[in-house]
BAVO-291398 format. One line per 5 residues: number of its first residue (from 1); their letters; for each residue x, y negated, z negated of C-alpha. Coordinates in nm, 4 decimals. Example, Ala and Ser with C-alpha at 12.3 -4.5 7.8 and 13.67 -1.06 7.14 Angstrom:
BEGIN
1 = AS = 1.2300 0.4500 -0.7800 ~ 1.3670 0.1060 -0.7140
***
This chain:
BEGIN
1 = IVVVY = 2.9841 -0.7041 2.5686 ~ 3.2439 -0.7451 2.2938 ~ 3.2626 -0.4811 2.0205 ~ 3.4193 -0.5941 1.6930 ~ 3.5357 -0.3407 1.4340
6 = IEYDG = 3.5818 -0.4692 1.0793 ~ 3.7478 -0.2609 0.8102 ~ 3.6549 -0.3837 0.4660 ~ 3.6255 -0.2854 0.1012 ~ 3.3238 -0.3562 -0.1137
11 = RINTD = 3.2197 -0.3062 -0.4714 ~ 2.9170 -0.1583 -0.6417 ~ 2.7568 -0.4327 -0.8479 ~ 2.5937 -0.4194 -1.1906 ~ 2.3584 -0.7180 -1.1595
16 = MSGFY = 2.0756 -0.5444 -0.9692 ~ 2.1523 -0.7170 -0.6398 ~ 2.3488 -0.6197 -0.3333 ~ 2.4562 -0.2553 -0.3651 ~ 2.4309 -0.1858 -0.7370
21 = VNKHI = 2.4302 0.0808 -1.0077 ~ 2.0903 0.2050 -1.1251 ~ 2.0947 0.3846 -1.4616 ~ 1.8431 0.6087 -1.6305 ~ 1.8479 0.8322 -1.9377
26 = DINGN = 1.7557 1.1959 -1.8778 ~ 1.5556 1.4180 -2.1137 ~ 1.8773 1.5219 -2.2905 ~ 1.9790 1.1636 -2.3612 ~ 2.2497 1.1508 -2.0954
31 = EIRSA = 2.3047 0.8395 -1.8852 ~ 2.2590 0.9216 -1.5164 ~ 2.3835 0.6799 -1.2514 ~ 2.2534 0.6249 -0.9012 ~ 2.3284 0.3459 -0.6534
36 = VTQFE = 2.0721 0.1463 -0.4577 ~ 2.0469 -0.1722 -0.2519 ~ 1.8487 -0.4906 -0.3103 ~ 1.9355 -0.7400 -0.0373 ~ 1.6498 -0.9891 -0.0242
41 = PTNAR = 1.7017 -1.2726 0.0183 ~ 2.0762 -1.3202 0.0746 ~ 2.2639 -1.0219 -0.0660 ~ 2.3278 -0.8020 0.2386 ~ 2.6514 -1.0001 0.2770
46 = RMLPC = 2.7641 -0.8604 -0.0577 ~ 2.7729 -0.5086 0.0872 ~ 2.8817 -0.5571 0.4471 ~ 3.0022 -0.8351 0.6787 ~ 2.6937 -0.9591 0.8604
51 = LDEPE = 2.5019 -1.2595 0.9898 ~ 2.2729 -1.2606 0.6900 ~ 1.9776 -1.4649 0.8162 ~ 1.6221 -1.3390 0.8766 ~ 1.6064 -1.4512 1.2395
56 = LKATF = 1.9211 -1.2611 1.3389 ~ 1.7950 -0.9058 1.3771 ~ 2.0051 -0.6020 1.4610 ~ 1.9928 -0.2239 1.4650 ~ 2.1851 -0.0255 1.2054
61 = EVSVI = 2.3328 0.3230 1.2070 ~ 2.3890 0.4408 0.8506 ~ 2.6140 0.7282 0.7428 ~ 2.6798 0.7983 0.3748 ~ 2.9430 1.0226 0.2166
66 = REKAH = 2.8124 1.1769 -0.1037 ~ 2.8572 1.4508 -0.3578 ~ 2.6526 1.7574 -0.2712 ~ 2.4317 1.7190 -0.5781 ~ 2.3231 1.3704 -0.4734
71 = MVRSN = 2.0310 1.2731 -0.2504 ~ 2.0595 0.9861 -0.0024 ~ 1.7737 0.7847 0.1454 ~ 1.7805 0.4980 0.3937 ~ 1.5434 0.3107 0.6242
76 = MHLIK = 1.5398 0.5808 0.8898 ~ 1.5013 0.9576 0.8862 ~ 1.7967 1.1900 0.8354 ~ 1.9435 1.3303 1.1580 ~ 2.2029 1.5696 1.0211
81 = TEPFG = 2.4271 1.6509 0.7268 ~ 2.7851 1.7683 0.7710 ~ 3.0565 1.8858 0.5314 ~ 3.3176 1.6180 0.4672 ~ 3.5780 1.8093 0.2683
86 = DGLSI = 3.6643 1.8112 -0.1030 ~ 3.3118 1.9240 -0.1858 ~ 3.1544 1.6197 -0.0216 ~ 2.8888 1.5874 0.2479 ~ 2.8105 1.3119 0.4961
91 = DHFAR = 2.4518 1.2229 0.5889 ~ 2.3793 1.0609 0.9247 ~ 2.0574 0.8636 0.9707 ~ 1.8834 0.7637 1.2933 ~ 1.9514 0.4232 1.4445
96 = SVRMS = 1.7124 0.1734 1.2940 ~ 1.4583 -0.0456 1.4642 ~ 1.5638 -0.4085 1.5118 ~ 1.5332 -0.5720 1.1747 ~ 1.6653 -0.8477 0.9528
101 = TYLLA = 1.9659 -0.7736 0.7333 ~ 1.7694 -0.8205 0.4107 ~ 1.5612 -0.5128 0.5004 ~ 1.8563 -0.2743 0.5294 ~ 1.8396 -0.0198 0.2470
106 = VAVLN = 2.0422 0.2703 0.1094 ~ 1.9859 0.4754 -0.2057 ~ 2.2289 0.7363 -0.3409 ~ 2.0192 0.9169 -0.5996 ~ 2.1331 1.1411 -0.8840
111 = NYDCA = 1.8913 1.3794 -1.0586 ~ 1.6030 1.2735 -0.8329 ~ 1.3283 1.4773 -0.6668 ~ 1.0658 1.3775 -0.4106 ~ 0.6975 1.4561 -0.3664
116 = MKITN = 0.5601 1.4379 -0.0130 ~ 0.2391 1.3877 0.1823 ~ 0.1915 1.3725 0.5598 ~ -0.0778 1.1663 0.7268 ~ -0.2208 1.2692 1.0623
121 = KTKSP = -0.4636 0.9767 1.0804 ~ -0.1990 0.7451 1.2252 ~ -0.0903 0.7276 1.5904 ~ 0.1701 0.9952 1.5139 ~ 0.2257 1.2013 1.1970
126 = IEINL = 0.4122 1.0090 0.9271 ~ 0.5821 1.1580 0.6238 ~ 0.5427 0.9714 0.2952 ~ 0.7809 1.0560 0.0111 ~ 0.7744 0.9363 -0.3472
131 = CATSA = 1.1163 0.9859 -0.5085 ~ 1.1792 0.9553 -0.8814 ~ 1.3892 1.1091 -1.1548 ~ 1.3013 1.4745 -1.1935 ~ 1.1386 1.4306 -1.5341
136 = MLVNQ = 0.9392 1.1219 -1.4332 ~ 0.8053 1.2744 -1.1131 ~ 0.6111 1.5487 -1.2923 ~ 0.2390 1.4622 -1.3116 ~ 0.3023 1.1009 -1.2069
141 = SEFGL = 0.3388 1.1037 -0.8292 ~ -0.0107 1.1784 -0.6986 ~ -0.1702 0.8356 -0.7339 ~ 0.1261 0.6482 -0.5859 ~ 0.1575 0.8901 -0.2943
146 = TSGLQ = -0.2127 0.8736 -0.2173 ~ -0.2101 0.4937 -0.2408 ~ 0.0818 0.4764 0.0023 ~ -0.0872 0.7109 0.2459 ~ -0.4132 0.5130 0.2344
151 = ALEFF = -0.2297 0.1817 0.2782 ~ -0.0343 0.3042 0.5797 ~ -0.3476 0.4374 0.7478 ~ -0.5367 0.1158 0.6736 ~ -0.2768 -0.1273 0.8078
156 = ESYFD = -0.2057 0.0705 1.1226 ~ -0.5785 0.0754 1.1966 ~ -0.6336 -0.2888 1.0970 ~ -0.3563 -0.4292 1.3156 ~ -0.3911 -0.1625 1.5842
161 = LPYPL = -0.0113 -0.1462 1.5847 ~ 0.1547 0.1891 1.5194 ~ 0.3972 0.2150 1.2316 ~ 0.7245 0.2565 1.4247 ~ 0.9100 0.4955 1.1924
166 = KKQDM = 0.8721 0.8658 1.1211 ~ 0.8628 0.8303 0.7451 ~ 0.8136 0.5977 0.4511 ~ 1.0056 0.6587 0.1291 ~ 0.8951 0.5106 -0.2021
171 = IALDD = 1.1814 0.5007 -0.4536 ~ 1.1079 0.4560 -0.8260 ~ 1.3888 0.2811 -1.0166 ~ 1.4600 0.2125 -1.3834 ~ 1.6938 -0.0806 -1.3190
176 = FAEGA = 1.5169 -0.3088 -1.0756 ~ 1.4986 -0.6855 -1.1048 ~ 1.2018 -0.7243 -0.8705 ~ 0.8582 -0.5683 -0.8967 ~ 0.9020 -0.4014 -0.5592
181 = MENWG = 1.0810 -0.4502 -0.2265 ~ 0.9557 -0.3911 0.1277 ~ 1.2681 -0.2411 0.2879 ~ 1.1499 -0.1013 0.6211 ~ 1.0922 0.2711 0.5772
186 = MTTYR = 1.2285 0.2781 0.2202 ~ 1.0294 0.0662 -0.0212 ~ 1.1663 0.0392 -0.3742 ~ 0.9682 -0.0125 -0.6952 ~ 1.0130 -0.0643 -1.0631
191 = DILVL = 0.9101 0.2799 -1.1882 ~ 0.6070 0.1581 -1.3837 ~ 0.4684 0.0048 -1.0615 ~ 0.4581 0.3282 -0.8619 ~ 0.4419 0.6171 -1.1131
196 = LNEEK = 0.1192 0.6884 -1.2990 ~ -0.0104 0.9594 -1.5292 ~ -0.3799 0.9373 -1.4493 ~ -0.4813 1.1158 -1.7702 ~ -0.3073 0.8631 -1.9942
201 = SSAKS = -0.3046 0.5374 -1.7983 ~ -0.5514 0.2505 -1.8010 ~ -0.7715 0.1351 -1.5157 ~ -0.5651 -0.1849 -1.5064 ~ -0.2466 0.0167 -1.4443
206 = KETIA = -0.4091 0.1935 -1.1492 ~ -0.5258 -0.1379 -1.0079 ~ -0.1809 -0.2955 -1.0418 ~ -0.0036 -0.0030 -0.8745 ~ -0.2514 0.0037 -0.5854
211 = LVICH = -0.2059 -0.3710 -0.5279 ~ 0.1744 -0.3530 -0.5398 ~ 0.1896 -0.0606 -0.2970 ~ -0.0530 -0.2323 -0.0585 ~ 0.1602 -0.5477 -0.0792
216 = EYAHQ = 0.4790 -0.3658 0.0217 ~ 0.3048 -0.1746 0.2985 ~ 0.1534 -0.4989 0.4287 ~ 0.5102 -0.6248 0.4665 ~ 0.5871 -0.3429 0.7100
221 = WFGNL = 0.3881 -0.5610 0.9538 ~ 0.3943 -0.9061 0.7839 ~ 0.7634 -0.9749 0.7379 ~ 0.9308 -0.6675 0.8855 ~ 0.7714 -0.6472 1.2288
226 = VTMKW = 0.6837 -1.0175 1.2471 ~ 0.9487 -1.2186 1.0659 ~ 0.9916 -1.5812 0.9663 ~ 1.2690 -1.7692 1.1432 ~ 1.4076 -1.9160 0.8208
231 = WNDLW = 1.3336 -1.8970 0.4484 ~ 1.1458 -2.2286 0.4425 ~ 0.8510 -2.0276 0.5762 ~ 0.8741 -1.7552 0.3117 ~ 0.5100 -1.8315 0.2346
236 = LNEGF = 0.4128 -1.6592 0.5586 ~ 0.5729 -1.3385 0.4375 ~ 0.4511 -1.3445 0.0821 ~ 0.1259 -1.5388 0.0840 ~ -0.0272 -1.3269 0.3595
241 = ANFME = 0.1019 -1.0027 0.2087 ~ -0.0535 -1.1106 -0.1208 ~ -0.3844 -1.1688 0.0550 ~ -0.3692 -0.8410 0.2471 ~ -0.2940 -0.6415 -0.0684
246 = YVCTD = -0.6446 -0.7280 -0.1868 ~ -0.8037 -0.6468 0.1485 ~ -0.6205 -0.3130 0.1543 ~ -0.7016 -0.2201 -0.2062 ~ -1.0651 -0.3194 -0.1607
251 = HSHPE = -1.0804 -0.0912 0.1428 ~ -0.9321 0.2053 -0.0471 ~ -1.1248 0.1463 -0.3707 ~ -1.4437 -0.0511 -0.3022 ~ -1.5837 0.0735 -0.6335
256 = WEIMH = -1.3286 -0.1422 -0.8184 ~ -1.4691 -0.4654 -0.6696 ~ -1.1142 -0.5990 -0.6776 ~ -1.2071 -0.9290 -0.5123 ~ -1.3820 -1.0290 -0.8351
261 = TFYLS = -1.0372 -1.0666 -0.9934 ~ -0.8935 -1.2556 -0.6988 ~ -0.9652 -1.6063 -0.8282 ~ -0.8087 -1.5531 -1.1693 ~ -0.5065 -1.3697 -1.0306
266 = NYVSG = -0.4211 -1.6211 -0.7595 ~ -0.5920 -1.9588 -0.7903 ~ -0.5075 -2.0202 -1.1546 ~ -0.1401 -1.9215 -1.1357 ~ -0.0940 -2.0882 -0.7969
271 = MLADG = -0.2455 -2.4181 -0.9054 ~ -0.0610 -2.4188 -1.2374 ~ 0.2690 -2.3828 -1.0540 ~ 0.1624 -2.6584 -0.8152 ~ 0.0707 -2.9075 -1.0864
276 = FHSSH = 0.4100 -3.0647 -1.1547 ~ 0.5897 -3.3593 -0.9969 ~ 0.8759 -3.1184 -0.9307 ~ 0.6570 -2.8605 -0.7508 ~ 0.7735 -2.7879 -0.3981
281 = AVSTK = 0.5641 -2.7913 -0.0818 ~ 0.4527 -2.4586 0.0615 ~ 0.6965 -2.5025 0.3503 ~ 1.0043 -2.6653 0.2056 ~ 1.3632 -2.7183 0.3148
286 = VTDPA = 1.6077 -2.4672 0.1667 ~ 1.9748 -2.4532 0.2603 ~ 2.1577 -2.2304 0.0108 ~ 2.0976 -1.9010 -0.1751 ~ 1.9983 -2.0716 -0.5001
291 = QIGAI = 1.7306 -2.2804 -0.3277 ~ 1.6067 -1.9787 -0.1339 ~ 1.5754 -1.7689 -0.4484 ~ 1.3851 -2.0458 -0.6257 ~ 1.0923 -2.0435 -0.3803
296 = FDAIS = 0.9977 -1.6835 -0.4577 ~ 0.7319 -1.8221 -0.6880 ~ 0.3596 -1.8640 -0.7433 ~ 0.3346 -2.1337 -0.4761 ~ 0.4675 -1.9083 -0.2004
301 = YQKVC = 0.2679 -1.6108 -0.3277 ~ -0.0505 -1.7035 -0.5134 ~ -0.1244 -2.0537 -0.3801 ~ -0.0959 -1.9468 -0.0157 ~ -0.2843 -1.6269 -0.0906
306 = FFTQY = -0.5734 -1.8228 -0.2396 ~ -0.5965 -2.0693 0.0484 ~ -0.5931 -1.7826 0.2963 ~ -0.8918 -1.6321 0.1170 ~ -1.0556 -1.9759 0.0969
311 = ANRFP = -1.0374 -2.0151 0.4744 ~ -1.1467 -1.6561 0.5143 ~ -1.4708 -1.7169 0.3281 ~ -1.5940 -2.0099 0.5406 ~ -1.7208 -1.8174 0.7263
316 = RLFFL = -1.5591 -1.4950 0.6131 ~ -1.6241 -1.2574 0.9019 ~ -1.5544 -1.5188 1.1691 ~ -1.2129 -1.6021 1.0246 ~ -1.0977 -1.2446 0.9821
321 = SRFRD = -1.2037 -1.1541 1.3345 ~ -1.0153 -1.4462 1.4905 ~ -0.7065 -1.3987 1.2762 ~ -0.6848 -1.0271 1.3456 ~ -0.7454 -1.0728 1.7178
326 = KILYY = -0.4710 -1.3351 1.7471 ~ -0.2229 -1.1134 1.5618 ~ -0.3023 -0.8269 1.7987 ~ -0.2771 -1.0518 2.1049 ~ 0.0669 -1.1853 2.0199
331 = SQPIP = 0.2128 -0.8665 1.8753 ~ 0.1211 -0.6067 2.1367 ~ 0.3246 -0.7300 2.4379 ~ 0.6381 -0.8097 2.2328 ~ 0.6452 -0.5832 1.9276
336 = FVRTI = 0.9307 -0.7671 1.7505 ~ 0.8391 -1.1351 1.7457 ~ 0.9293 -1.4108 1.5041 ~ 0.6868 -1.5696 1.2679 ~ 0.6797 -1.8834 1.4815
341 = IMLIT = 0.3968 -1.7015 1.6597 ~ 0.2320 -1.6485 1.3221 ~ 0.2596 -2.0212 1.2545 ~ 0.0810 -2.0956 1.5811 ~ -0.1894 -1.8485 1.4835
346 = VRWVM = -0.2348 -1.9900 1.1340 ~ -0.2600 -2.3466 1.2596 ~ -0.5034 -2.2388 1.5313 ~ -0.7292 -2.0675 1.2783 ~ -0.6877 -2.3351 1.0080
351 = PNFVV = -0.6111 -2.6624 1.1936 ~ -0.6640 -2.8728 0.8809 ~ -0.4517 -2.6535 0.6539 ~ -0.1757 -2.8907 0.5425 ~ 0.1326 -2.7245 0.3952
***
């Protein structure tokens, strides 16, 4: 074994990627700054030297020096906090599970509070926290927290695979380029996609938030636990998570009849994106960050999602049973497997599905 120590300097970015500044305005009109990570697909390398490819998994031990007034969150639970001198503290987090670099996450939060729920319906108790600016958290955390709790319970039961961490943080952000991000144990969201005042919000807002939360929780298994070898198979991450967000939401809120909106939400946008000479195949060669970023689109998400549901319906129960059983079969003996196994499963279930 060779241990390599690298001393390096980095910078906090302002473009909402890598490790970047997140700003919000408090109730007194003051600008408050926090710092948070957004690494997917290829921005972990902007924060630390690493082999920044999805197949190359590693464990991470995170320690963060902070001002005492700040709150720090990461993928894993906090082990201990120690004084660091000059009024600073250092937080030490547990060693992570083996994961891809794009899932590593750190948030240094200023003027934030967290609401918490604990579920005992999973294999072991899991703490779910929703963290937002102090003013935004009031009267807006209950629906998001409950949706996260229901999603976690559903997916652990559906896959019969225990969620491997002790907690799941949900971080609401003002400055966030994506809708949400599935960092293992610390999902991040644009604030309007996780915070909800149920007395003032529309039914559509509730539906959207439930779907987004289910999508990110689906990734804790699809993408985090079982990971594509390379970005050309991004569709396996996103298309299946898109499909499972509907299954999950329908389970939590059957009264919404969410599957009635499935066609419009996925088929139309997926086929529109697929209707050009320049449209890429579902599985397409990508070799640089620009190409990788370009395939986070309606083909990888909505088109694949729709075809998954299409196969599911003919016949519906038979497909879901086989798909779920194959996932369980391959995942149980080796908990951290690559999506090459998922590819085998998909092509076994849908032998004529050409991508």
